[in-house]
N, CA, C and O of each residue as an XYZ file, in Angstrom:
644
protein
N       5.627      1.347     22.766
C       5.180      0.767     21.514
C       3.674      0.598     21.578
O       3.143      0.016     22.524
N       2.999      1.104     20.575
C       1.551      0.990     20.484
C       1.228     -0.180     19.562
O       1.836     -0.325     18.502
N       0.278     -1.010     19.960
C      -0.097     -2.193     19.192
C      -1.598     -2.191     18.951
O      -2.382     -1.913     19.859
N      -1.994     -2.504     17.723
C      -3.412     -2.616     17.384
C      -3.623     -3.769     16.426
O      -2.767     -4.067     15.592
N      -4.766     -4.413     16.552
C      -5.201     -5.417     15.581
C      -6.289     -4.764     14.740
O      -7.222     -4.169     15.280
N      -6.174     -4.870     13.439
C      -7.170     -4.313     12.523
C      -7.575     -5.388     11.530
O      -6.746     -6.171     11.066
N      -8.844     -5.412     11.216
C      -9.340     -6.274     10.154
C      -9.792     -5.351      9.034
O     -10.563     -4.416      9.252
N      -9.301     -5.628      7.834
C      -9.629     -4.788      6.683
C     -10.013     -5.667      5.512
O      -9.563     -6.807      5.391
N     -10.837     -5.127      4.670
C     -11.179     -5.794      3.430
C     -10.141     -5.384      2.391
O     -10.057     -4.215      2.015
N      -9.355     -6.352      1.933
C      -8.307     -6.088      0.949
C      -8.633     -6.899     -0.296
O      -8.538     -8.126     -0.295
N      -9.012     -6.206     -1.342
C      -9.386     -6.850     -2.603
C     -10.430     -7.946     -2.397
O     -10.311     -9.043     -2.943
N     -11.445     -7.636     -1.609
C     -12.549     -8.560     -1.388
C     -12.289     -9.643     -0.362
O     -13.143    -10.503     -0.146
N     -11.149     -9.620      0.265
C     -10.770    -10.646      1.235
C     -10.495     -9.992      2.590
O      -9.746     -9.019      2.673
N     -11.106    -10.532      3.653
C     -10.861     -9.995      4.986
C      -9.447    -10.367      5.415
O      -9.059    -11.535      5.371
N      -8.695     -9.375      5.825
C      -7.298     -9.559      6.204
C      -7.082     -8.994      7.601
O      -7.542     -7.897      7.917
N      -6.376     -9.757      8.435
C      -6.040     -9.288      9.780
C      -4.659     -8.663      9.752
O      -3.707     -9.241      9.227
N      -4.568     -7.483     10.319
C      -3.292     -6.771     10.366
C      -2.908     -6.516     11.811
O      -3.735     -6.091     12.618
N      -1.656     -6.775     12.132
C      -1.110     -6.383     13.428
C      -0.294     -5.127     13.164
O       0.638     -5.136     12.359
N      -0.648     -4.064     13.839
C       0.039     -2.795     13.613
C       0.817     -2.421     14.869
O       0.245     -2.236     15.943
N       2.133     -2.314     14.708
C       3.035     -1.940     15.800
C       3.569     -0.561     15.476
O       4.170     -0.356     14.421
N       3.359      0.370     16.361
C       3.804      1.746     16.140
C       4.907      2.092     17.134
O       4.660      2.245     18.330
N       6.128      2.214     16.616
C       7.256      2.592     17.480
C       7.491      4.092     17.444
O       8.358      4.602     18.154
N       6.733      4.796     16.632
C       6.834      6.252     16.480
C       8.229      6.695     16.045
O       8.565      7.872     16.171
N       9.040      5.777     15.540
C      10.362      6.130     15.043
C      11.312      6.648     16.093
O      12.360      7.205     15.768
N      10.957      6.472     17.346
C      11.778      7.019     18.419
C      13.038      6.187     18.619
O      13.014      4.959     18.540
N      14.117      6.872     18.875
C      15.425      6.240     19.047
C      15.407      5.177     20.137
O      16.072      4.150     20.003
N      14.668      5.401     21.202
C      14.659      4.448     22.313
C      14.057      3.104     21.918
O      14.262      2.110     22.616
N      13.315      3.056     20.804
C      12.728      1.801     20.345
C      13.581      1.111     19.289
O      13.262      0.001     18.862
N      14.651      1.751     18.869
C      15.449      1.198     17.772
C      15.969     -0.207     18.074
O      15.964     -1.067     17.194
N      16.416     -0.448     19.300
C      16.973     -1.765     19.629
C      15.910     -2.861     19.625
O      16.190     -3.982     19.202
N      14.705     -2.561     20.084
C      13.670     -3.601     20.080
C      12.957     -3.693     18.737
O      12.297     -4.693     18.452
N      13.083     -2.670     17.919
C      12.413     -2.684     16.621
C      12.910     -3.827     15.746
O      12.143     -4.376     14.955
N      14.184     -4.195     15.876
C      14.729     -5.286     15.069
C      13.937     -6.573     15.255
O      13.701     -7.301     14.291
N      13.527     -6.858     16.482
C      12.760     -8.086     16.717
C      11.387     -8.004     16.054
O      10.856     -9.027     15.622
N      10.808     -6.819     15.965
C       9.532     -6.664     15.260
C       9.730     -6.848     13.758
O       8.918     -7.495     13.097
N      10.798     -6.285     13.222
C      11.053     -6.384     11.790
C      11.276     -7.822     11.358
O      10.870     -8.207     10.261
N      11.917     -8.622     12.205
C      12.202    -10.009     11.871
C      10.938    -10.777     11.512
O      10.961    -11.655     10.650
N       9.849    -10.449     12.168
C       8.600    -11.177     11.965
C       7.624    -10.419     11.067
O       6.520    -10.898     10.808
N       8.018     -9.259     10.598
C       7.108     -8.420      9.815
C       7.026     -8.880      8.366
O       7.989     -9.399      7.802
N       5.873     -8.680      7.790
C       5.671     -8.929      6.363
C       5.630     -7.611      5.594
O       5.849     -7.577      4.383
N       5.346     -6.530      6.317
C       5.284     -5.215      5.694
C       5.568     -4.126      6.710
O       5.262     -4.271      7.894
N       6.153     -3.039      6.244
C       6.492     -1.925      7.129
C       6.110     -0.612      6.446
O       6.486     -0.355      5.302
N       5.361      0.205      7.169
C       5.089      1.579      6.753
C       6.124      2.462      7.431
O       6.221      2.468      8.659
N       6.885      3.196      6.665
C       7.892      4.104      7.209
C       7.402      5.527      7.004
O       7.423      6.042      5.886
N       6.965      6.155      8.073
C       6.420      7.507      7.987
C       7.477      8.550      8.298
O       8.316      8.369      9.180
N       7.418      9.624      7.569
C       8.222     10.799      7.897
C       7.312     12.017      7.823
O       6.262     11.994      7.181
N       7.731     13.055      8.479
C       7.003     14.318      8.528
C       7.486     15.182      7.361
O       8.664     15.535      7.312
N       6.602     15.529      6.423
C       7.028     16.309      5.255
C       7.530     17.699      5.627
O       8.165     18.368      4.812
N       7.252     18.137      6.849
C       7.729     19.456      7.291
C       9.079     19.368      7.993
O       9.603     20.378      8.463
N       9.647     18.161      8.065
C      10.904     17.958      8.791
C      11.908     17.186      7.940
O      11.759     15.984      7.719
N      12.919     17.884      7.472
C      13.974     17.259      6.671
C      14.675     16.152      7.455
O      15.000     15.109      6.888
N      14.912     16.363      8.749
C      15.606     15.345      9.556
C      14.759     14.077      9.679
O      15.299     12.971      9.681
N      13.465     14.229      9.780
C      12.565     13.078      9.821
C      12.681     12.279      8.524
O      12.727     11.048      8.540
N      12.726     12.991      7.416
C      12.870     12.365      6.099
C      14.202     11.631      5.984
O      14.249     10.492      5.519
N      15.271     12.275      6.405
C      16.600     11.662      6.319
C      16.720     10.438      7.211
O      17.491      9.526      6.914
N      15.976     10.412      8.285
C      16.004      9.292      9.221
C      15.403      8.015      8.628
O      15.671      6.918      9.119
N      14.602      8.150      7.588
C      13.990      6.979      6.943
C      15.070      6.022      6.447
O      14.912      4.806      6.550
N      16.157      6.556      5.914
C      17.242      5.701      5.402
C      17.801      4.787      6.495
O      18.050      3.605      6.256
N      17.994      5.333      7.680
C      18.517      4.527      8.793
C      17.539      3.413      9.155
O      17.950      2.288      9.439
N      16.244      3.729      9.142
C      15.246      2.704      9.452
C      15.205      1.622      8.374
O      15.059      0.442      8.694
N      15.332      2.004      7.112
C      15.349      1.002      6.041
C      16.559      0.089      6.213
O      16.448     -1.124      6.035
N      17.703      0.657      6.554
C      18.898     -0.160      6.792
C      18.662     -1.153      7.924
O      19.059     -2.313      7.820
N      18.021     -0.711      9.002
C      17.693     -1.601     10.131
C      16.799     -2.745      9.665
O      17.017     -3.903     10.019
N      15.806     -2.409      8.880
C      14.862     -3.417      8.390
C      15.583     -4.424      7.513
O      15.402     -5.631      7.674
N      16.393     -3.942      6.591
C      17.085     -4.836      5.670
C      18.102     -5.724      6.375
O      18.392     -6.822      5.899
N      18.647     -5.273      7.496
C      19.551     -6.110      8.289
C      18.788     -7.191      9.049
O      19.349     -8.237      9.377
N      17.518     -6.942      9.327
C      16.735     -7.824     10.186
C      15.946     -8.886      9.439
O      15.623     -9.926     10.012
N      15.633     -8.648      8.182
C      14.778     -9.582      7.455
C      15.125     -9.581      5.975
O      15.674     -8.612      5.452
N      14.798    -10.676      5.312
C      15.110    -10.795      3.889
C      14.085    -10.092      3.008
O      14.399     -9.129      2.309
N      12.861    -10.590      3.055
C      11.835    -10.051      2.178
C      10.732     -9.406      2.994
O      10.044    -10.075      3.765
N      10.571     -8.125      2.824
C       9.501     -7.413      3.505
C       9.013     -6.306      2.569
O       9.810     -5.630      1.918
N       7.713     -6.139      2.515
C       7.145     -5.063      1.713
C       7.322     -3.747      2.467
O       7.036     -3.661      3.662
N       7.787     -2.741      1.768
C       8.008     -1.426      2.379
C       7.144     -0.375      1.694
O       6.930     -0.417      0.482
N       6.660      0.552      2.479
C       5.943      1.706      1.948
C       6.428      2.944      2.689
O       6.250      3.060      3.902
N       7.034      3.856      1.964
C       7.489      5.124      2.526
C       6.310      6.096      2.443
O       5.708      6.278      1.384
N       5.998      6.709      3.574
C       4.818      7.572      3.662
C       5.215      8.955      4.177
O       5.744      9.095      5.280
N       4.952      9.960      3.366
C       5.135     11.341      3.800
C       3.852     11.804      4.471
O       2.803     11.861      3.830
N       3.925     12.133      5.747
C       2.739     12.535      6.507
C       2.730     14.053      6.722
O       3.742     14.726      6.528
N       1.602     14.559      7.113
C       1.364     15.986      7.385
C       1.339     16.828      6.115
O       1.754     17.987      6.126
N       0.853     16.245      5.020
C       0.784     17.013      3.774
C      -0.187     18.186      3.881
O      -0.123     19.120      3.081
N      -1.078     18.144      4.857
C      -2.003     19.261      5.070
C      -1.265     20.536      5.479
O      -1.788     21.637      5.305
N      -0.054     20.392      6.020
C       0.718     21.563      6.459
C       1.575     22.166      5.348
O       2.071     23.285      5.484
N       1.747     21.439      4.266
C       2.638     21.884      3.192
C       2.224     23.253      2.640
O       3.078     24.098      2.374
N       0.943     23.467      2.472
C       0.453     24.732      1.909
C       0.617     25.906      2.876
O       0.665     27.061      2.454
N       0.703     25.608      4.160
C       0.786     26.661      5.171
C       2.208     27.160      5.404
O       2.411     28.198      6.035
N       3.180     26.425      4.899
C       4.585     26.773      5.140
C       5.206     27.383      3.894
O       4.704     27.181      2.789
N       6.293     28.127      4.060
C       6.954     28.748      2.904
C       7.405     27.706      1.878
O       7.816     26.604      2.239
N       7.323     28.063      0.618
C       7.747     27.171     -0.468
C       9.191     26.731     -0.250
O      10.046     27.538      0.117
N       9.450     25.475     -0.474
C      10.796     24.933     -0.329
C      11.169     24.522      1.079
O      12.252     23.975      1.289
N      10.305     24.769      2.047
C      10.648     24.405      3.430
C      10.201     22.988      3.787
O      10.511     22.491      4.869
N       9.479     22.344      2.883
C       9.002     20.975      3.134
C       9.681     19.998      2.183
O      10.187     20.385      1.130
N       9.683     18.742      2.567
C      10.190     17.681      1.698
C       9.204     17.548      0.536
O       8.004     17.374      0.751
N       9.706     17.629     -0.677
C       8.832     17.562     -1.852
C       8.358     16.134     -2.099
O       8.975     15.166     -1.656
N       7.257     16.035     -2.810
C       6.727     14.732     -3.202
C       7.761     13.976     -4.027
O       7.943     12.772     -3.841
N       8.437     14.669     -4.932
C       9.418     14.000     -5.796
C      10.589     13.436     -4.996
O      11.108     12.375     -5.344
N      11.020     14.121     -3.930
C      12.095     13.583     -3.089
C      11.622     12.315     -2.375
O      12.376     11.347     -2.266
N      10.400     12.317     -1.899
C       9.844     11.126     -1.266
C       9.761      9.964     -2.232
O      10.107      8.833     -1.890
N       9.299     10.246     -3.447
C       9.205      9.206     -4.479
C      10.580      8.643     -4.817
O      10.734      7.433     -4.980
N      11.577      9.518     -4.923
C      12.938      9.077     -5.241
C      13.494      8.168     -4.151
O      14.127      7.153     -4.442
N      13.255      8.537     -2.901
C      13.736      7.716     -1.792
C      13.080      6.339     -1.828
O      13.757      5.319     -1.699
N      11.777      6.315     -2.002
C      11.059      5.040     -2.057
C      11.574      4.186     -3.212
O      11.800      2.987     -3.050
N      11.756      4.796     -4.355
C      12.242      4.066     -5.530
C      13.626      3.476     -5.282
O      13.907      2.354     -5.703
N      14.488      4.224     -4.603
C      15.847      3.753     -4.308
C      15.833      2.465     -3.491
O      16.752      1.653     -3.595
N      14.807      2.278     -2.688
C      14.710      1.083     -1.848
C      13.689      0.076     -2.374
O      13.394     -0.912     -1.702
N      13.158      0.311     -3.548
C      12.159     -0.599     -4.097
C      10.886     -0.608     -3.270
O      10.198     -1.625     -3.185
N      10.577      0.520     -2.666
C       9.415      0.627     -1.782
C       8.267      1.341     -2.486
O       8.462      2.051     -3.472
N       7.092      1.137     -1.964
C       5.929      1.900     -2.397
C       6.037      3.304     -1.811
O       6.844      3.547     -0.915
N       5.229      4.218     -2.315
C       5.241      5.577     -1.790
C       3.844      6.165     -1.799
O       3.069      5.930     -2.726
N       3.528      6.918     -0.781
C       2.312      7.728     -0.775
C       2.466      8.842      0.248
O       3.373      8.832      1.081
N       1.564      9.792      0.163
C       1.555     10.904      1.110
C       0.203     10.936      1.805
O      -0.830     10.657      1.196
N       0.224     11.281      3.088
C      -0.989     11.253      3.897
C      -1.091     12.486      4.785
O      -0.157     13.276      4.922
N      -2.261     12.609      5.373
C      -2.473     13.563      6.459
C      -3.252     12.824      7.530
O      -4.435     12.530      7.353
N      -2.602     12.526      8.626
C      -3.298     11.872      9.733
C      -4.333     12.821     10.329
O      -5.343     12.384     10.881
N      -4.077     14.106     10.216
C      -4.988     15.108     10.777
C      -6.350     15.095     10.081
O      -7.389     15.068     10.741
N      -6.341     15.115      8.746
C      -7.626     15.144      8.036
C      -7.989     13.802      7.386
O      -9.024     13.684      6.729
N      -7.129     12.795      7.576
C      -7.426     11.443      7.092
C      -7.072     11.174      5.646
O      -7.328     10.078      5.147
N      -6.493     12.140      4.963
C      -6.150     11.967      3.555
C      -5.205     10.782      3.354
O      -4.107     10.758      3.909
N      -5.630      9.814      2.570
C      -4.827      8.656      2.138
C      -4.345      7.734      3.255
O      -3.493      6.883      2.999
N      -4.846      7.862      4.468
C      -4.374      7.001      5.558
C      -4.778      5.551      5.299
O      -3.931      4.658      5.327
N      -6.049      5.315      5.052
C      -6.521      3.954      4.776
C      -5.891      3.442      3.490
O      -5.519      2.271      3.402
N      -5.770      4.304      2.501
C      -5.174      3.912      1.225
C      -3.730      3.451      1.397
O      -3.306      2.496      0.747
N      -2.973      4.116      2.262
C      -1.579      3.723      2.504
C      -1.507      2.314      3.078
O      -0.676      1.509      2.659
N      -2.375      2.021      4.033
C      -2.388      0.691      4.648
C      -2.828     -0.354      3.625
O      -2.238     -1.432      3.552
N      -3.854     -0.049      2.838
C      -4.308     -0.978      1.793
C      -3.219     -1.218      0.754
O      -3.016     -2.347      0.308
N      -2.529     -0.163      0.376
C      -1.430     -0.236     -0.586
C      -0.380     -1.237     -0.082
O       0.074     -2.105     -0.828
N      -0.007     -1.100      1.185
C       0.983     -1.999      1.772
C       0.428     -3.413      1.902
O       1.138     -4.378      1.617
N      -0.824     -3.554      2.325
C      -1.421     -4.885      2.487
C      -1.434     -5.644      1.159
O      -1.172     -6.847      1.126
N      -1.733     -4.953      0.082
C      -1.704     -5.595     -1.244
C      -0.288     -6.051     -1.596
O      -0.093     -7.138     -2.141
N       0.684     -5.218     -1.282
C       2.080     -5.566     -1.568
C       2.527     -6.749     -0.711
O       3.262     -7.615     -1.186
N       2.088     -6.790      0.542
C       2.412     -7.919      1.423
C       1.868     -9.209      0.825
O       2.559    -10.227      0.800
N       0.636     -9.165      0.344
C       0.042    -10.350     -0.279
C       0.831    -10.767     -1.510
O       1.075    -11.955     -1.726
N       1.230     -9.785     -2.320
C       1.984    -10.085     -3.531
C       3.335    -10.713     -3.188
O       3.714    -11.729     -3.770
N       4.056    -10.116     -2.252
C       5.362    -10.644     -1.831
C       5.191    -12.037     -1.232
O       5.995    -12.931     -1.498
N       4.156    -12.223     -0.432
C       3.879    -13.530      0.171
C       3.581    -14.583     -0.871
O       4.051    -15.716     -0.760
N       2.803    -14.228     -1.886
C       2.496    -15.171     -2.962
C       3.743    -15.534     -3.747
O       3.935    -16.698     -4.101
N       4.591    -14.556     -4.022
C       5.842    -14.839     -4.732
C       6.748    -15.731     -3.902
O       7.389    -16.638     -4.434
N       6.805    -15.475     -2.588
C       7.633    -16.272     -1.691
C       7.141    -17.713     -1.674
O       7.944    -18.644     -1.739
N       5.830    -17.903     -1.587
C       5.257    -19.255     -1.567
C       5.559    -19.992     -2.860
O       5.904    -21.174     -2.842
N       5.427    -19.293     -3.984
C       5.705    -19.933     -5.269
C       7.164    -20.356     -5.371
O       7.459    -21.453     -5.845
N       8.076    -19.500     -4.932
C       9.496    -19.831     -5.057
C       9.889    -20.954     -4.107
O      10.776    -21.745     -4.428
N       9.246    -21.042     -2.942
C       9.560    -22.111     -2.001
C       9.024    -23.453     -2.465
O       9.572    -24.493     -2.101
N       7.951    -23.452     -3.271
C       7.351    -24.710     -3.696
C       7.926    -25.218     -5.012
O       7.570    -26.311     -5.451
N       8.797    -24.459     -5.642
C       9.398    -24.889     -6.902
C      10.410    -26.000     -6.671
O      11.104    -26.038     -5.655
N      10.473    -26.894     -7.636
C      11.490    -27.941     -7.621
C      12.659    -27.433     -8.451
O      12.484    -26.988     -9.585
N      13.835    -27.503     -7.882
C      15.023    -27.064     -8.608
C      15.542    -28.244     -9.421
O      15.879    -29.289     -8.866
N      15.603    -28.069    -10.740
C      15.994    -29.162    -11.621
C      17.468    -29.512    -11.501
O      17.847    -30.655    -11.758
N      18.290    -28.579    -11.127
C      19.719    -28.859    -11.013
C      20.112    -29.314     -9.611
O      21.293    -29.500     -9.319
N      19.131    -29.488     -8.761
C      19.417    -29.899     -7.387
C      19.620    -31.413     -7.350
O      18.798    -32.161     -7.880
N      20.698    -31.864     -6.733
C      20.937    -33.297     -6.612
C      20.605    -33.741     -5.202
O      20.892    -33.051     -4.223
N      20.002    -34.893     -5.127
C      19.680    -35.447     -3.818
C      20.898    -36.184     -3.292
O      21.534    -36.926     -4.040
N      21.234    -36.001     -2.037
C      22.394    -36.702     -1.489
C      22.133    -38.207     -1.461
O      21.034    -38.656     -1.134
N      23.170    -38.978     -1.812
C      23.030    -40.433     -1.792
C      23.039    -40.912     -0.358
O      23.794    -40.430      0.487
N      22.176    -41.872     -0.117
C      22.080    -42.413      1.227
C      23.230    -43.390      1.448
O      23.521    -44.230      0.597
N      23.857    -43.271      2.570
C      24.911    -44.211      2.933
C      24.477    -44.930      4.197
O      23.858    -44.348      5.088
N      24.804    -46.158      4.249
C      24.415    -46.961      5.400
C      25.667    -47.423      6.122
O      26.640    -47.849      5.501
N      25.628    -47.335      7.396
C      26.741    -47.792      8.216
C      26.320    -49.071      8.933
O      26.108    -49.090     10.145
N      26.211    -50.106      8.166
C      25.844    -51.387      8.785
C      26.756    -52.472      8.244
O      27.474    -52.273      7.264
N      26.715    -53.591      8.883
C      27.592    -54.677      8.472
C      27.157    -55.287      7.150
O      27.956    -55.961      6.499
N      25.938    -55.075      6.743
C      25.433    -55.665      5.505
C      25.745    -54.814      4.286
O      25.625    -55.303      3.163
N      26.133    -53.584      4.460
C      26.511    -52.716      3.346
C      25.328    -52.160      2.571
O      25.515    -51.681      1.452
N      24.144    -52.203      3.106
C      22.988    -51.652      2.395
C      22.891    -50.174      2.564
O      21.973    -49.551      2.030
């Protein structure tokens, strides 16, 4: 597991990000659950030149959803720089990636780690969503429920108070 701390400017505010990279490898699947439990956001990358990599995203989303309640997700198709070099139809299309992300209520983008296309944008996209989800969570936790009844206090003393 690769770990990095990054500080980024997100909408004018300096934000610290802890980035854990499990590389989607099967051997990390068991420990990944503990990372997801504490995560506020997850970037799920797949290789646009590999259908199996794309299909594996569903299993990872299921793992995440079993491990935590509210987490911002961003599905990322990587290696888009290779799409033009391969025969038509041999890569996962942008529309398939978008459909998968939509099915899970996740953000979507495509990147190229090789040439840097949209890499920073993908992280910023997720960081903004994390802030939004966090703000919504804080608001819902601070609300007073009008139909909530407070339990009556009972006293176990000889005076009956």
